Backbone as JSON Lines, residues from 0, in Angstrom:
{"i":0,"aa":"M","n":[-6.19,2.84,11.89],"ca":[-6.32,2.5,10.76],"c":[-4.82,2.44,10.5]}
{"i":1,"aa":"E","n":[-4.57,2.32,9.56],"ca":[-3.19,1.32,9.26],"c":[-2.76,1.95,8.6]}
{"i":2,"aa":"L","n":[-1.29,2.26,8.62],"ca":[-0.09,2.42,6.79],"c":[1.04,1.83,7.35]}
{"i":3,"aa":"W","n":[0.67,0.97,6.16],"ca":[2.23,0.5,5.22],"c":[2.81,1.05,4.56]}
{"i":4,"aa":"I","n":[4.07,0.91,4.81],"ca":[4.86,2.39,5.11],"c":[6.47,2.08,4.22]}
{"i":5,"aa":"N","n":[7.02,2.14,3.51],"ca":[8.57,2.81,3.56],"c":[9.09,3.98,4.32]}
{"i":6,"aa":"P","n":[9.75,4.36,4.98],"ca":[10.37,5.13,6.52],"c":[10.95,6.08,5.08]}
{"i":7,"aa":"S","n":[12.03,5.16,3.99],"ca":[12.98,6.43,3.41],"c":[11.89,7.11,2.0]}
{"i":8,"aa":"C","n":[10.36,6.39,2.29],"ca":[9.69,7.14,0.87],"c":[9.09,7.82,0.99]}
{"i":9,"aa":"S","n":[9.9,9.56,0.43],"ca":[9.22,10.63,0.84],"c":[7.31,10.76,0.58]}
{"i":10,"aa":"K","n":[7.23,9.9,-0.82],"ca":[5.19,10.13,-0.29],"c":[4.93,9.07,1.77]}
{"i":11,"aa":"C","n":[5.62,8.97,2.18],"ca":[5.79,7.93,2.97],"c":[4.87,8.67,3.78]}
{"i":12,"aa":"Q","n":[5.97,9.72,4.24],"ca":[6.42,11.14,5.01],"c":[5.69,11.42,4.59]}
{"i":13,"aa":"V","n":[5.08,12.64,3.64],"ca":[4.34,12.9,4.24],"c":[2.79,12.33,4.14]}
{"i":14,"aa":"A","n":[2.43,11.39,4.07],"ca":[1.6,11.15,4.75],"c":[1.65,10.9,5.89]}
{"i":15,"aa":"T","n":[2.97,10.15,6.71],"ca":[2.79,10.33,7.48],"c":[2.65,11.52,8.66]}
{"i":16,"aa":"E","n":[2.51,13.14,8.05],"ca":[3.4,13.81,8.89],"c":[1.51,14.28,8.35]}
{"i":17,"aa":"L","n":[0.68,14.54,7.0],"ca":[-0.51,14.92,7.09],"c":[-0.95,13.44,8.34]}
{"i":18,"aa":"L","n":[-1.44,13.32,8.64],"ca":[-1.63,11.7,9.89],"c":[-1.32,12.73,10.9]}
{"i":19,"aa":"D","n":[0.13,12.98,11.91],"ca":[0.19,13.91,12.78],"c":[-0.29,14.53,12.75]}
{"i":20,"aa":"E","n":[-0.4,15.73,12.12],"ca":[-0.9,17.56,11.23],"c":[-2.22,16.93,11.92]}
{"i":21,"aa":"A","n":[-3.11,15.49,11.61],"ca":[-4.78,16.15,12.0],"c":[-4.86,15.06,13.42]}
{"i":22,"aa":"G","n":[-3.74,14.99,13.55],"ca":[-3.8,14.21,14.64],"c":[-4.79,13.13,14.48]}
{"i":23,"aa":"A","n":[-4.52,11.63,14.31],"ca":[-5.14,10.49,13.7],"c":[-4.3,10.0,14.27]}
{"i":24,"aa":"Q","n":[-5.11,8.16,15.08],"ca":[-4.3,7.58,15.72],"c":[-3.86,6.81,14.83]}
{"i":25,"aa":"Y","n":[-3.15,5.96,14.2],"ca":[-2.68,5.1,13.36],"c":[-1.71,3.71,13.77]}
{"i":26,"aa":"T","n":[-1.92,2.76,13.12],"ca":[-0.82,2.29,13.55],"c":[0.43,1.76,11.92]}
{"i":27,"aa":"V","n":[1.7,1.78,12.15],"ca":[2.92,1.94,10.73],"c":[3.09,0.12,11.09]}
{"i":28,"aa":"R","n":[3.33,0.15,9.52],"ca":[3.51,-1.39,9.1],"c":[4.78,-1.28,8.86]}
{"i":29,"aa":"R","n":[5.83,-1.11,8.76],"ca":[7.33,-1.33,7.97],"c":[7.13,-2.96,6.95]}
{"i":30,"aa":"Y","n":[5.97,-2.45,5.79],"ca":[6.15,-3.64,5.2],"c":[7.23,-4.37,4.58]}
{"i":31,"aa":"L","n":[8.35,-3.33,4.26],"ca":[9.66,-4.23,3.46],"c":[10.65,-4.72,4.85]}
{"i":32,"aa":"E","n":[10.34,-3.99,5.89],"ca":[10.86,-5.25,6.83],"c":[9.57,-5.99,7.66]}
{"i":33,"aa":"D","n":[8.43,-6.33,7.47],"ca":[7.24,-6.65,8.07],"c":[6.16,-7.16,6.83]}
{"i":34,"aa":"P","n":[6.72,-7.92,5.73],"ca":[5.9,-8.39,4.76],"c":[4.57,-8.86,4.34]}
{"i":35,"aa":"P","n":[3.64,-8.45,3.56],"ca":[1.88,-9.28,4.62],"c":[2.57,-10.08,3.5]}
{"i":36,"aa":"T","n":[1.7,-11.35,4.04],"ca":[1.31,-12.63,3.25],"c":[0.18,-11.75,1.96]}
{"i":37,"aa":"V","n":[0.35,-13.17,1.54],"ca":[-0.76,-12.87,-0.03],"c":[-1.29,-13.05,0.45]}
{"i":38,"aa":"D","n":[-2.51,-13.82,2.21],"ca":[-3.76,-12.9,2.3],"c":[-3.65,-11.93,2.58]}
{"i":39,"aa":"E","n":[-3.63,-11.42,3.06],"ca":[-2.98,-9.94,3.65],"c":[-3.08,-8.82,2.96]}
{"i":40,"aa":"L","n":[-2.17,-9.18,1.38],"ca":[-2.02,-8.05,0.58],"c":[-3.36,-9.05,-0.78]}
{"i":41,"aa":"N","n":[-3.63,-9.95,-0.65],"ca":[-5.25,-9.77,-1.99],"c":[-6.06,-8.91,-1.4]}
{"i":42,"aa":"A","n":[-6.59,-9.46,0.64],"ca":[-7.86,-8.82,1.28],"c":[-7.39,-6.68,0.93]}
{"i":43,"aa":"V","n":[-6.34,-6.26,0.8],"ca":[-5.91,-4.89,0.77],"c":[-6.06,-4.99,-0.72]}
{"i":44,"aa":"L","n":[-5.36,-5.6,-2.14],"ca":[-6.4,-5.13,-3.35],"c":[-8.51,-5.77,-3.23]}
{"i":45,"aa":"R","n":[-8.46,-6.05,-2.73],"ca":[-9.5,-6.38,-2.33],"c":[-10.54,-5.44,-2.01]}
{"i":46,"aa":"R","n":[-10.05,-4.55,-1.28],"ca":[-10.82,-2.56,-0.09],"c":[-11.25,-1.91,-1.66]}
{"i":47,"aa":"L","n":[-9.44,-1.68,-1.98],"ca":[-8.64,-0.73,-3.47],"c":[-10.03,-1.28,-4.37]}
{"i":48,"aa":"G","n":[-10.38,-1.83,-4.7],"ca":[-10.72,-2.81,-5.85],"c":[-9.98,-2.92,-6.99]}
{"i":49,"aa":"L","n":[-8.79,-3.29,-7.02],"ca":[-7.38,-3.6,-8.53],"c":[-7.51,-4.41,-7.72]}
{"i":50,"aa":"E","n":[-6.01,-5.21,-9.28],"ca":[-5.41,-6.52,-9.06],"c":[-3.93,-5.94,-9.08]}
{"i":51,"aa":"P","n":[-3.67,-6.76,-8.05],"ca":[-1.55,-6.75,-8.13],"c":[-1.12,-5.85,-8.86]}
{"i":52,"aa":"W","n":[-0.93,-5.85,-10.0],"ca":[-0.19,-5.63,-11.52],"c":[-0.62,-3.98,-11.7]}
{"i":53,"aa":"D","n":[-1.91,-3.33,-10.99],"ca":[-2.73,-1.97,-10.84],"c":[-1.39,-2.02,-9.7]}
{"i":54,"aa":"I","n":[-1.49,-2.23,-8.31],"ca":[-0.48,-0.65,-7.27],"c":[1.55,-2.14,-7.98]}
{"i":55,"aa":"A","n":[1.45,-2.01,-8.07],"ca":[3.58,-2.74,-8.29],"c":[3.93,-1.23,-9.06]}
{"i":56,"aa":"R","n":[5.2,-1.43,-8.9],"ca":[6.39,-0.25,-9.37],"c":[7.15,-1.03,-10.21]}
{"i":57,"aa":"M","n":[5.53,-0.82,-11.18],"ca":[6.9,-1.16,-12.09],"c":[8.56,-1.02,-12.92]}
{"i":58,"aa":"N","n":[8.42,0.27,-11.95],"ca":[10.41,1.84,-12.45],"c":[10.86,0.7,-11.98]}
{"i":59,"aa":"E","n":[11.19,0.16,-10.65],"ca":[11.66,-0.56,-10.19],"c":[12.4,-1.38,-10.45]}
{"i":60,"aa":"P","n":[14.0,-1.27,-10.91],"ca":[15.51,-1.86,-11.01],"c":[14.36,-3.85,-11.03]}
{"i":61,"aa":"L","n":[14.19,-4.11,-9.85],"ca":[13.12,-5.49,-9.31],"c":[12.3,-6.71,-10.54]}
{"i":62,"aa":"A","n":[11.73,-5.09,-10.47],"ca":[10.25,-5.16,-11.38],"c":[11.2,-5.33,-12.68]}
{"i":63,"aa":"D","n":[11.92,-4.96,-13.62],"ca":[12.98,-5.6,-14.67],"c":[13.76,-6.39,-14.4]}
{"i":64,"aa":"E","n":[14.03,-6.85,-13.12],"ca":[15.49,-8.28,-13.52],"c":[14.03,-9.05,-12.19]}
{"i":65,"aa":"L","n":[12.64,-9.12,-12.31],"ca":[11.51,-10.58,-12.61],"c":[10.45,-10.73,-14.54]}
{"i":66,"aa":"D","n":[11.09,-9.45,-15.11],"ca":[10.22,-9.52,-16.66],"c":[9.08,-9.38,-15.66]}
{"i":67,"aa":"L","n":[8.95,-8.53,-15.18],"ca":[7.45,-8.56,-13.68],"c":[6.38,-8.42,-15.59]}
{"i":68,"aa":"A","n":[6.8,-7.4,-16.72],"ca":[6.43,-6.95,-17.61],"c":[4.88,-7.56,-18.23]}
{"i":69,"aa":"H","n":[6.45,-9.23,-18.39],"ca":[5.69,-10.13,-18.81],"c":[5.05,-10.86,-17.85]}
{"i":70,"aa":"L","n":[5.21,-11.31,-17.37],"ca":[4.34,-11.55,-16.53],"c":[2.55,-11.84,-16.62]}
{"i":71,"aa":"P","n":[2.17,-13.27,-16.76],"ca":[0.97,-13.16,-17.24],"c":[0.09,-12.23,-16.8]}
{"i":72,"aa":"R","n":[-1.07,-12.12,-16.93],"ca":[-1.95,-11.08,-15.53],"c":[-2.58,-12.38,-14.53]}
{"i":73,"aa":"D","n":[-1.87,-13.33,-14.05],"ca":[-2.93,-14.22,-13.03],"c":[-2.41,-13.66,-12.03]}
{"i":74,"aa":"R","n":[-3.69,-13.52,-11.6],"ca":[-4.21,-13.12,-10.09],"c":[-2.6,-13.51,-8.86]}
{"i":75,"aa":"R","n":[-3.03,-14.6,-8.96],"ca":[-2.7,-15.22,-7.83],"c":[-0.63,-16.13,-8.08]}
{"i":76,"aa":"R","n":[-0.05,-16.2,-8.97],"ca":[1.09,-15.92,-9.27],"c":[1.52,-14.46,-9.0]}
{"i":77,"aa":"W","n":[0.27,-13.09,-9.43],"ca":[1.46,-11.57,-8.85],"c":[1.25,-11.7,-7.54]}
{"i":78,"aa":"L","n":[0.02,-12.51,-6.7],"ca":[0.16,-11.94,-5.12],"c":[1.57,-12.83,-4.08]}
{"i":79,"aa":"D","n":[1.94,-13.6,-5.25],"ca":[3.02,-15.14,-4.71],"c":[4.27,-13.91,-5.03]}
{"i":80,"aa":"V","n":[4.3,-13.89,-5.62],"ca":[5.71,-12.81,-6.57],"c":[5.67,-11.34,-5.62]}
{"i":81,"aa":"M","n":[4.74,-10.88,-5.78],"ca":[5.27,-8.86,-5.06],"c":[4.57,-9.49,-3.39]}
{"i":82,"aa":"A","n":[4.31,-10.49,-2.49],"ca":[4.88,-11.26,-0.78],"c":[5.68,-11.41,-0.97]}
{"i":83,"aa":"A","n":[6.52,-11.99,-1.76],"ca":[7.62,-12.61,-1.72],"c":[9.21,-10.64,-2.44]}
{"i":84,"aa":"N","n":[8.35,-9.85,-2.7],"ca":[9.2,-9.17,-2.35],"c":[8.55,-7.28,-3.12]}
{"i":85,"aa":"P","n":[8.71,-7.08,-1.38],"ca":[6.6,-6.6,-1.15],"c":[7.88,-4.73,-1.72]}
{"i":86,"aa":"L","n":[9.05,-4.33,-2.1],"ca":[9.64,-3.58,-2.54],"c":[8.37,-3.13,-4.11]}
{"i":87,"aa":"L","n":[8.12,-4.64,-4.9],"ca":[7.66,-4.07,-5.32],"c":[5.77,-3.08,-5.15]}
{"i":88,"aa":"I","n":[5.41,-3.49,-3.87],"ca":[3.77,-2.7,-3.8],"c":[3.74,-1.78,-3.88]}
{"i":89,"aa":"Q","n":[2.76,-0.78,-4.54],"ca":[3.52,0.41,-3.99],"c":[3.26,1.14,-2.44]}
{"i":90,"aa":"R","n":[2.84,2.71,-2.81],"ca":[2.86,2.94,-1.11],"c":[2.86,4.42,-1.21]}
{"i":91,"aa":"P","n":[2.32,4.92,-0.28],"ca":[1.83,4.61,1.54],"c":[0.63,3.66,1.07]}
{"i":92,"aa":"L","n":[0.19,2.7,1.13],"ca":[-1.23,1.6,1.67],"c":[-1.81,2.11,2.7]}
{"i":93,"aa":"I","n":[-2.75,2.99,3.18],"ca":[-4.16,3.47,4.54],"c":[-5.09,2.54,4.25]}
{"i":94,"aa":"T","n":[-5.8,1.59,5.34],"ca":[-6.6,0.96,5.7],"c":[-7.47,2.26,7.16]}
{"i":95,"aa":"A","n":[-8.14,3.42,5.98],"ca":[-8.53,3.28,7.8],"c":[-9.85,2.97,8.46]}
{"i":96,"aa":"D","n":[-10.1,3.05,9.78],"ca":[-11.25,2.06,10.85],"c":[-12.23,1.49,9.43]}
{"i":97,"aa":"D","n":[-12.69,2.22,9.06],"ca":[-13.99,0.82,8.71],"c":[-13.18,0.27,7.72]}
{"i":98,"aa":"G","n":[-12.65,0.08,7.02],"ca":[-11.94,-0.51,6.31],"c":[-11.88,-0.07,5.02]}
{"i":99,"aa":"T","n":[-11.95,1.46,4.38],"ca":[-11.82,2.03,2.93],"c":[-10.49,2.1,2.75]}
{"i":100,"aa":"T","n":[-9.46,1.46,1.64],"ca":[-8.43,1.5,1.61],"c":[-7.73,2.06,0.65]}
{"i":101,"aa":"V","n":[-6.81,2.94,0.59],"ca":[-6.75,4.53,0.11],"c":[-5.18,4.22,-0.62]}
{"i":102,"aa":"I","n":[-4.44,4.29,-1.78],"ca":[-3.28,4.19,-1.71],"c":[-2.59,5.49,-1.43]}
{"i":103,"aa":"G","n":[-2.23,6.14,-0.88],"ca":[-1.85,7.51,-0.36],"c":[-0.72,8.54,-0.91]}
{"i":104,"aa":"R","n":[-0.46,8.08,-2.2],"ca":[0.32,8.89,-2.85],"c":[-0.01,10.08,-2.61]}
{"i":105,"aa":"S","n":[-0.88,11.08,-2.28],"ca":[-1.14,12.27,-2.48],"c":[-1.99,13.08,-1.06]}
{"i":106,"aa":"E","n":[-2.3,14.04,-1.08],"ca":[-2.46,14.73,-0.14],"c":[-3.94,14.54,-0.07]}
{"i":107,"aa":"E","n":[-4.96,14.63,-0.65],"ca":[-6.03,13.79,-1.31],"c":[-7.02,13.09,-0.23]}
{"i":108,"aa":"A","n":[-5.98,11.55,-1.13],"ca":[-6.29,9.96,-1.27],"c":[-6.51,10.05,0.53]}
{"i":109,"aa":"V","n":[-5.61,10.88,0.79],"ca":[-4.85,10.43,2.87],"c":[-6.31,11.46,3.69]}
{"i":110,"aa":"R","n":[-6.17,12.11,3.0],"ca":[-7.79,12.96,3.93],"c":[-8.76,12.07,3.26]}
{"i":111,"aa":"Q","n":[-8.97,10.7,2.48],"ca":[-9.72,10.22,2.53],"c":[-10.69,9.26,3.67]}
{"i":112,"aa":"A","n":[-8.64,8.72,3.6],"ca":[-8.86,8.38,4.76],"c":[-9.63,8.43,6.3]}
{"i":113,"aa":"L","n":[-8.92,9.62,6.05],"ca":[-9.45,10.2,7.53],"c":[-10.26,10.84,7.34]}
{"i":114,"aa":"R","n":[-11.41,11.23,6.51],"ca":[-12.47,11.48,7.07],"c":[-13.2,9.7,6.92]}
{"i":115,"aa":"A","n":[-12.78,8.92,5.9],"ca":[-13.65,7.93,6.43],"c":[-12.88,7.2,8.07]}
{"i":116,"aa":"S","n":[-12.16,7.92,9.0],"ca":[-11.92,7.19,10.21],"c":[-12.64,8.41,10.75]}
{"i":117,"aa":"T","n":[-12.87,8.62,10.66],"ca":[-12.94,10.47,11.86],"c":[-14.93,9.65,12.29]}
{"i":118,"aa":"P","n":[-14.86,9.7,13.55],"ca":[-16.62,8.62,13.3],"c":[-17.49,10.45,13.1]}
{"i":119,"aa":"S","n":[-18.57,10.12,12.93],"ca":[-19.6,10.94,12.64],"c":[-20.9,11.69,12.8]}
């Protein structure tokens, strides 16, 4: 399992605690320090079944600076902007061992990733 986090984010801290309590094995990616490439971000979005604007942190001051609300809904352009500015990516992102990917902002989403990583 892979977990994309910002360690100072409370939702990321909760997700990490839930995974630790469950004894899950996971790799942490501090995606602000190790930003995803456009291809990596595109792959995560495909697994989520979402578009880049669906996981953009529009309340970030950076979103205002970049006038993200008025950026045309061109997938490649949004991927480029988000890969260059990973602070705009919603977190935590969890990819389970079977490829299931969730935005782990709720306990249920984290548990979904845990179920997908637990062998039957």
